[in-house]
Backbone as CSV, one residue per row, in Angstrom:
resi,resn,N_x,N_y,N_z,CA_x,CA_y,CA_z,C_x,C_y,C_z
1,UNK,-2.706,-89.697,40.276,-3.528,-89.953,41.566,-4.202,-91.294,41.438
2,UNK,-4.832,-91.611,40.394,-5.431,-92.903,40.125,-4.459,-93.959,40.434
3,UNK,-3.135,-94.049,39.945,-2.130,-94.988,40.247,-1.871,-95.071,41.661
4,UNK,-1.869,-94.040,42.446,-1.494,-94.090,43.825,-2.674,-94.784,44.596
5,UNK,-3.966,-94.498,44.263,-5.003,-95.064,44.862,-5.150,-96.490,44.594
6,UNK,-4.771,-96.996,43.241,-4.828,-98.439,42.926,-3.658,-99.183,43.680
7,UNK,-2.670,-98.438,43.909,-1.486,-99.132,44.648,-1.960,-99.261,46.145
8,UNK,-2.581,-98.257,46.744,-3.000,-98.466,48.123,-4.038,-99.531,48.266
9,UNK,-5.079,-99.427,47.253,-6.002,-100.643,47.345,-5.586,-102.076,47.177
10,UNK,-4.569,-102.189,46.307,-3.934,-103.379,46.162,-3.098,-103.845,47.274
11,UNK,-2.558,-102.957,48.157,-1.711,-103.266,49.196,-2.636,-103.713,50.500
12,UNK,-3.664,-103.207,50.548,-4.606,-103.522,51.712,-5.700,-104.617,51.357
13,UNK,-5.660,-104.847,50.101,-6.756,-105.887,49.696,-6.275,-107.285,50.174
14,UNK,-7.099,-108.121,50.486,-6.790,-109.420,50.814,-6.182,-110.070,49.512
15,UNK,-5.169,-111.031,49.876,-4.451,-111.601,48.736,-5.285,-112.624,47.934
16,UNK,-5.551,-112.355,46.690,-6.417,-113.031,45.969,-5.665,-113.882,44.731
17,UNK,-4.409,-113.663,44.884,-3.473,-114.323,43.753,-2.044,-114.344,44.434
18,UNK,-1.292,-115.207,43.796,0.168,-115.519,43.897,0.868,-115.391,42.554
19,UNK,2.085,-114.979,42.510,2.978,-115.103,41.424,3.852,-116.232,41.524
20,UNK,4.107,-116.855,40.448,4.602,-118.176,40.167,5.217,-118.289,38.914
21,UNK,6.381,-119.153,38.818,6.989,-119.452,37.502,6.041,-120.164,36.721
22,UNK,6.083,-119.861,35.405,5.134,-120.640,34.426,5.528,-121.867,34.215
23,UNK,4.797,-122.942,33.962,5.234,-124.134,33.816,4.472,-124.823,32.680
24,UNK,4.902,-125.964,32.124,4.320,-126.428,30.859,2.801,-126.649,30.777
25,UNK,2.311,-127.022,32.045,0.785,-127.169,32.237,0.026,-125.839,32.025
26,UNK,0.820,-124.592,32.003,-0.030,-123.443,31.968,-0.106,-122.918,30.479
27,UNK,0.440,-123.719,29.462,0.333,-123.149,28.107,-0.910,-122.865,27.598
28,UNK,-1.847,-123.710,27.728,-3.198,-123.447,27.116,-3.886,-122.361,27.801
29,UNK,-3.955,-122.384,29.219,-4.432,-121.319,29.853,-3.890,-119.918,29.583
30,UNK,-2.626,-119.950,29.418,-1.884,-118.540,29.051,-2.379,-118.198,27.564
31,UNK,-2.292,-119.088,26.685,-2.648,-118.693,25.240,-4.228,-118.237,25.346
32,UNK,-5.039,-118.965,25.830,-6.489,-118.472,25.994,-6.668,-117.161,26.587
33,UNK,-5.874,-116.824,27.618,-5.950,-115.599,28.270,-5.406,-114.546,27.414
34,UNK,-4.260,-114.560,26.660,-3.700,-113.739,25.721,-4.712,-113.546,24.484
35,UNK,-5.402,-114.537,24.124,-6.277,-114.388,23.057,-7.569,-113.456,23.542
36,UNK,-8.067,-113.747,24.605,-9.139,-113.097,25.286,-8.574,-111.479,25.424
37,UNK,-7.567,-111.234,26.113,-7.046,-109.887,26.380,-6.475,-109.284,25.079
38,UNK,-5.888,-109.680,24.213,-5.220,-108.967,23.284,-5.929,-109.144,22.032
39,UNK,-6.888,-109.930,21.804,-7.582,-109.927,20.671,-6.959,-110.726,19.497
40,UNK,-7.806,-110.909,18.278,-7.262,-111.779,17.356,-6.174,-111.365,16.511
41,UNK,-5.734,-110.083,16.593,-4.586,-109.555,15.913,-3.208,-109.469,16.664
42,UNK,-3.351,-110.132,17.991,-2.157,-110.034,18.709,-0.858,-110.728,18.134
43,UNK,-0.962,-111.659,17.182,0.062,-112.347,16.542,0.784,-111.564,15.388
44,UNK,0.139,-110.292,15.117,0.482,-109.508,13.924,1.492,-108.396,14.315
45,UNK,1.648,-108.251,15.745,2.386,-107.125,16.280,3.910,-107.300,16.032
46,UNK,4.735,-106.284,15.984,6.133,-106.330,15.792,6.916,-107.031,16.855
47,UNK,6.461,-106.911,18.083,7.000,-107.536,19.221,6.755,-109.027,19.072
48,UNK,5.594,-109.449,18.588,5.392,-110.849,18.456,6.354,-111.371,17.396
49,UNK,6.604,-110.838,16.572,7.569,-111.232,15.351,8.950,-111.516,16.012
50,UNK,9.365,-110.806,17.023,10.633,-111.029,17.661,10.549,-112.255,18.443
51,UNK,9.403,-112.519,19.125,9.356,-113.720,20.106,8.886,-115.046,19.260
52,UNK,8.509,-114.872,18.031,8.069,-116.030,17.342,9.210,-117.173,17.122
53,UNK,9.002,-118.398,17.615,9.951,-119.324,17.446,10.984,-119.461,18.510
54,UNK,10.835,-118.554,19.476,11.884,-118.465,20.571,11.233,-118.873,21.954
55,UNK,12.060,-119.179,22.795,11.609,-119.487,24.323,11.883,-118.308,25.068
56,UNK,11.144,-118.105,26.087,11.362,-116.848,26.983,12.807,-116.969,27.689
57,UNK,13.241,-115.943,28.127,14.589,-115.724,28.824,14.498,-116.788,30.010
58,UNK,15.632,-117.459,30.446,15.637,-118.174,31.593,15.079,-117.691,32.866
59,UNK,13.919,-118.405,33.475,13.499,-117.957,34.617,12.508,-116.655,34.486
60,UNK,12.283,-116.274,33.377,11.472,-114.824,33.159,10.126,-115.242,32.412
61,UNK,9.447,-116.165,32.717,8.080,-116.499,32.240,7.280,-116.630,33.510
62,UNK,6.480,-115.722,33.863,5.812,-115.695,35.167,4.341,-115.648,34.963
63,UNK,3.468,-116.214,35.949,2.064,-116.220,35.890,1.537,-115.804,37.230
64,UNK,0.261,-115.140,37.232,-0.501,-115.010,38.619,-1.512,-116.024,38.560
65,UNK,-1.597,-116.511,39.653,-2.615,-117.692,39.865,-3.689,-117.295,40.990
66,UNK,-5.000,-117.601,40.750,-5.960,-117.332,41.712,-5.795,-118.367,42.886
67,UNK,-6.784,-118.288,43.756,-6.611,-119.197,44.893,-6.780,-120.669,44.653
68,UNK,-7.380,-120.817,43.463,-7.593,-122.315,43.034,-6.359,-122.699,42.047
69,UNK,-5.437,-121.906,41.894,-4.448,-122.338,40.963,-4.514,-121.981,39.584
70,UNK,-5.564,-121.353,39.175,-5.895,-120.929,37.753,-5.134,-119.841,37.286
71,UNK,-4.557,-119.761,36.182,-3.793,-118.702,35.573,-4.788,-117.479,35.260
72,UNK,-4.474,-116.356,35.874,-5.215,-115.159,35.813,-4.327,-114.043,35.286
73,UNK,-3.075,-114.281,35.057,-2.182,-113.199,34.643,-0.941,-113.905,33.997
74,UNK,-0.342,-113.134,33.251,0.902,-113.665,32.515,1.970,-112.524,32.160
75,UNK,3.099,-112.849,32.266,4.189,-111.842,31.621,5.361,-112.721,31.390
76,UNK,6.034,-112.389,30.272,7.235,-113.102,29.765,8.280,-112.128,29.249
77,UNK,9.546,-112.456,29.483,10.536,-111.606,29.074,11.495,-112.403,28.029
78,UNK,12.033,-111.908,27.040,12.628,-112.460,25.905,14.178,-111.939,25.697
79,UNK,15.108,-112.721,25.544,16.425,-112.160,25.110,16.391,-111.493,23.665
80,UNK,16.948,-110.240,23.674,17.188,-109.473,22.456,18.435,-108.884,22.524
81,UNK,18.891,-108.370,21.399,19.933,-107.288,21.275,19.267,-106.002,20.980
82,UNK,19.606,-105.011,21.830,19.132,-103.613,21.568,20.119,-102.753,20.982
83,UNK,19.998,-102.947,19.551,21.093,-102.247,18.680,22.561,-102.529,19.103
84,UNK,23.351,-101.604,18.931,24.764,-101.657,19.151,25.208,-100.433,19.980
85,UNK,26.201,-100.416,20.664,26.879,-99.350,21.352,27.731,-98.598,20.277
86,UNK,28.381,-97.506,20.740,29.208,-96.716,19.799,30.369,-97.461,19.172
87,UNK,30.816,-98.519,19.824,31.780,-99.472,19.312,31.464,-100.476,18.282
88,UNK,30.110,-100.653,18.215,29.530,-101.397,17.316,29.309,-102.898,17.925
89,UNK,29.279,-102.977,19.230,28.992,-104.148,20.015,27.592,-104.397,20.285
90,UNK,26.952,-105.447,19.921,25.590,-105.550,20.445,25.278,-105.465,21.778
91,UNK,24.092,-104.804,22.204,23.722,-104.635,23.641,22.703,-105.562,24.002
92,UNK,22.943,-106.480,24.893,21.996,-107.603,25.176,21.025,-106.836,26.169
93,UNK,19.733,-107.380,26.025,18.593,-106.809,26.820,17.452,-107.881,26.686
94,UNK,16.405,-107.410,27.310,15.254,-108.159,27.448,14.041,-107.327,26.752
95,UNK,13.059,-108.214,26.180,11.919,-107.511,25.602,10.707,-108.060,26.330
96,UNK,10.012,-107.303,27.139,8.963,-107.693,28.096,7.637,-107.676,27.124
97,UNK,6.819,-108.719,27.401,5.572,-108.889,26.829,5.188,-110.300,26.384
98,UNK,3.845,-110.614,26.199,2.970,-109.635,26.534,2.667,-109.816,28.105
99,UNK,2.080,-108.648,28.696,1.499,-108.693,30.056,-0.094,-108.739,29.764
100,UNK,-0.659,-109.545,30.485,-2.103,-109.513,30.302,-2.727,-110.104,31.631
101,UNK,-3.819,-109.614,31.996,-4.531,-110.078,33.136,-6.071,-110.343,32.908
102,UNK,-6.500,-111.372,33.397,-8.085,-111.784,33.128,-8.848,-110.650,33.570
103,UNK,-9.877,-110.316,32.709,-10.617,-109.210,33.088,-11.411,-109.198,34.301
104,UNK,-11.570,-110.385,34.953,-12.300,-110.588,36.285,-11.294,-110.042,37.428
105,UNK,-10.066,-109.928,37.064,-9.199,-109.607,38.107,-8.431,-108.135,37.799
106,UNK,-8.967,-107.398,36.948,-8.401,-106.109,36.757,-8.754,-105.185,37.876
107,UNK,-7.726,-104.297,38.144,-7.960,-103.478,39.207,-7.519,-103.975,40.667
108,UNK,-7.028,-105.235,40.800,-6.715,-105.896,42.025,-5.168,-105.958,42.075
109,UNK,-4.524,-105.312,41.292,-3.076,-105.313,41.473,-2.217,-106.472,40.852
110,UNK,-2.930,-107.238,40.039,-2.175,-108.377,39.490,-1.154,-107.966,38.458
111,UNK,-1.521,-107.097,37.441,-0.525,-106.572,36.699,0.742,-105.958,37.107
112,UNK,0.471,-105.085,38.184,1.556,-104.366,38.906,2.486,-105.420,39.570
113,UNK,1.818,-106.503,40.211,2.598,-107.494,40.960,3.464,-108.237,40.000
114,UNK,2.920,-108.597,38.737,3.641,-109.340,37.776,4.831,-108.493,37.266
115,UNK,4.495,-107.217,37.049,5.739,-106.349,36.475,6.763,-106.045,37.563
116,UNK,6.338,-105.784,38.826,7.393,-105.821,39.837,8.379,-107.214,39.985
117,UNK,7.563,-108.264,40.002,8.263,-109.539,40.162,9.201,-109.835,38.834
118,UNK,8.606,-109.396,37.571,9.483,-109.656,36.321,10.723,-108.800,36.331
119,UNK,10.658,-107.434,36.758,11.661,-106.682,36.805,12.734,-106.941,37.881
120,UNK,12.141,-107.409,39.153,13.092,-107.777,40.034,13.844,-109.069,39.755
121,UNK,13.078,-110.067,39.121,13.900,-111.148,38.769,14.875,-110.863,37.661
122,UNK,14.538,-110.091,36.692,15.473,-109.798,35.612,16.734,-109.152,36.161
123,UNK,16.583,-108.202,37.047,17.754,-107.516,37.813,18.555,-108.504,38.561
124,UNK,17.779,-109.355,39.267,18.515,-110.561,40.169,19.392,-111.407,39.185
125,UNK,18.924,-111.595,37.859,19.631,-112.528,37.068,20.631,-111.741,36.324
126,UNK,20.868,-110.453,36.605,22.082,-109.779,35.890,21.815,-108.984,34.729
127,UNK,20.456,-108.989,34.259,20.271,-108.423,32.875,20.337,-106.822,33.023
128,UNK,20.650,-106.178,31.913,21.119,-104.815,32.109,19.837,-103.889,31.699
129,UNK,18.903,-104.315,30.908,17.843,-103.434,30.394,16.573,-104.250,29.937
130,UNK,15.400,-103.601,30.114,14.161,-104.228,29.551,13.608,-103.156,28.613
131,UNK,13.105,-103.572,27.513,12.306,-102.782,26.598,11.004,-103.380,26.476
132,UNK,10.081,-102.552,26.015,8.573,-102.913,25.828,7.951,-101.985,24.936
133,UNK,6.827,-102.454,24.511,5.836,-101.565,23.695,4.638,-101.561,24.435
134,UNK,4.165,-100.353,24.930,2.887,-100.375,25.798,2.715,-98.825,26.254
135,UNK,1.584,-98.783,26.983,1.112,-97.368,27.387,1.940,-96.775,28.401
136,UNK,2.519,-95.568,27.884,3.468,-94.863,28.872,2.924,-94.701,30.240
137,UNK,1.759,-94.119,30.290,1.282,-93.787,31.680,1.109,-95.091,32.632
138,UNK,1.096,-96.046,32.129,0.953,-97.319,33.026,2.459,-97.819,33.351
139,UNK,3.367,-97.864,32.323,4.710,-98.371,32.510,5.561,-97.386,33.185
140,UNK,5.438,-96.110,33.241,6.341,-95.183,33.644,6.381,-95.344,35.129
141,UNK,5.427,-95.900,35.973,5.536,-96.030,37.335,6.476,-97.156,37.701
142,UNK,6.748,-97.971,36.723,7.910,-99.086,36.973,9.286,-98.592,36.439
143,UNK,9.289,-97.327,36.083,10.542,-96.802,35.513,10.942,-96.964,33.956
144,UNK,9.892,-97.240,33.277,10.036,-97.301,31.835,9.732,-95.884,31.196
145,UNK,10.642,-95.473,30.159,10.489,-94.235,29.472,10.910,-94.324,28.204
146,UNK,10.201,-93.650,27.143,10.493,-93.549,25.845,11.959,-93.061,25.475
147,UNK,12.452,-92.073,26.334,13.731,-91.543,26.049,14.819,-92.456,26.053
148,UNK,14.706,-93.578,26.914,15.829,-94.464,26.927,15.838,-95.434,25.666
149,UNK,14.946,-95.392,24.818,14.712,-96.262,23.691,14.648,-95.301,22.464
150,UNK,14.968,-94.007,22.548,14.818,-93.163,21.464,15.633,-93.416,20.218
151,UNK,16.791,-94.096,20.360,17.539,-94.383,19.045,17.430,-95.794,18.728
152,UNK,16.559,-96.549,19.358,16.384,-98.037,18.902,14.971,-98.067,18.095
153,UNK,14.892,-99.085,17.423,13.650,-99.303,16.509,13.223,-100.777,16.562
154,UNK,11.969,-100.838,16.437,11.439,-102.442,16.240,11.314,-102.602,14.788
155,UNK,11.476,-103.874,14.588,11.193,-104.386,13.176,9.686,-104.122,12.783
156,UNK,9.390,-103.749,11.812,8.044,-103.449,11.505,7.341,-102.227,11.936
157,UNK,6.055,-101.992,11.978,5.452,-100.699,12.318,5.409,-100.899,13.862
158,UNK,5.606,-99.655,14.608,5.304,-99.419,16.020,5.255,-98.043,16.248
159,UNK,4.673,-97.637,17.449,4.475,-96.256,17.832,5.530,-95.929,18.707
160,UNK,6.279,-94.881,18.169,7.500,-94.326,18.839,7.116,-94.034,20.345
161,UNK,6.215,-93.377,20.638,5.677,-92.997,22.010,5.402,-94.197,22.892
162,UNK,5.168,-95.242,22.395,4.778,-96.588,23.183,6.091,-97.498,23.466
163,UNK,7.080,-97.201,22.599,8.353,-97.938,22.823,9.222,-97.338,23.904
164,UNK,9.205,-98.127,25.026,9.762,-97.709,26.394,10.890,-98.646,26.842
165,UNK,11.711,-98.101,27.575,12.937,-98.933,28.124,13.144,-98.530,29.708
166,UNK,13.803,-99.520,30.287,14.168,-99.352,31.611,15.616,-100.017,31.733
167,UNK,16.464,-99.026,32.160,17.911,-99.763,32.428,17.985,-100.206,33.880
168,UNK,18.235,-101.593,33.974,18.362,-102.219,35.283,19.819,-101.800,35.876
169,UNK,20.678,-101.735,34.941,22.124,-101.345,35.218,22.330,-99.827,34.743
170,UNK,22.562,-99.016,35.637,22.847,-97.684,35.250,23.550,-97.445,33.902
171,UNK,23.259,-96.751,32.965,23.936,-96.309,31.662,24.140,-97.659,30.811
172,UNK,23.361,-98.695,31.024,23.225,-99.873,30.090,22.963,-99.578,28.682
173,UNK,21.992,-98.663,28.614,21.386,-98.284,27.157,22.046,-97.130,26.554
174,UNK,23.086,-96.470,27.380,23.570,-95.066,26.779,24.351,-95.517,25.489
175,UNK,23.876,-94.644,24.445,24.476,-94.852,23.235,23.983,-96.020,22.387
176,UNK,22.920,-96.735,22.767,22.403,-97.714,22.070,21.586,-97.212,20.955
177,UNK,21.843,-97.869,19.772,21.194,-97.307,18.622,21.018,-98.564,17.607
178,UNK,19.912,-98.560,16.933,19.685,-99.645,16.025,18.442,-100.457,16.073
179,UNK,18.500,-101.520,15.670,17.285,-102.425,15.405,17.397,-103.473,16.683
180,UNK,16.080,-103.824,17.180,15.900,-104.776,18.050,15.881,-105.974,17.359
181,UNK,16.680,-107.013,17.750,16.807,-108.297,17.104,16.672,-109.416,18.207
182,UNK,15.942,-110.502,17.892,15.912,-111.721,18.859,17.260,-112.225,18.870
183,UNK,17.626,-112.670,20.119,18.819,-113.426,20.486,18.757,-114.590,21.399
184,UNK,17.477,-114.968,21.771,17.244,-116.008,22.682,17.197,-117.465,22.085
185,UNK,17.084,-118.313,22.904,17.038,-119.778,22.440,15.817,-120.019,21.508
186,UNK,16.008,-120.936,20.492,14.957,-121.364,19.553,14.115,-122.295,20.377
187,UNK,12.845,-122.432,19.953,12.171,-123.410,20.514,12.486,-124.909,19.850
188,UNK,12.298,-125.916,20.686,12.761,-127.104,20.016,11.422,-127.522,19.193
189,UNK,11.946,-128.256,18.111,10.670,-128.675,17.294,10.847,-130.253,17.245
190,UNK,9.729,-130.648,17.348,9.645,-132.286,17.422,9.313,-132.747,16.089
191,UNK,10.148,-133.645,15.565,9.912,-134.174,14.173,8.569,-134.816,14.140
192,UNK,7.761,-134.682,13.182,6.456,-135.369,13.015,6.559,-136.512,12.122
193,UNK,6.173,-137.794,12.442,6.279,-138.881,11.586,4.930,-139.033,10.899
194,UNK,4.968,-139.247,9.693,3.873,-139.425,8.967,3.443,-140.902,8.884
195,UNK,2.181,-141.135,8.924,1.689,-142.622,8.867,2.110,-143.087,7.500
196,UNK,2.568,-144.429,7.488,2.872,-145.018,6.301,1.712,-145.731,5.426
């Protein structure tokens, strides 16, 4: 019932934010937001290990901005292989996360808007499935369920009940089993010159 009321409030509330593609100028604001929202141990999570050294999937790094253009929310999706199918072929998918909203804007529909935009953009770009680690009661409203990821595992420790999946293409994850591994592009590294 609370989710329904939150949706109704967000629908009728005046627009206090917009969803936009992340740009290079958002990096510092995004990282500061994630530090505040996720705490100091955010870089130790299994999903963070998958993302480390990679760039988000093409067109799938989104931010929410307030009326003044400040970053108040963020979500990114990453290319992964979601185990293999019965023939042993890797299954391409996306890993969502992290999703974070500035505490001043919680309850205003920012997180829901980011999720809907991310799922729609992933679907429009032809991706077959999205995986995430998060609270099932929150993410189930977007179609994510633990059963769809039941034969997949994350590297390192994770809570099985919080490992969720959404098939964007019907049957995409049928028979998927194995380890989630990164498959996206690596970040470019800039060579550092030392002073002589």
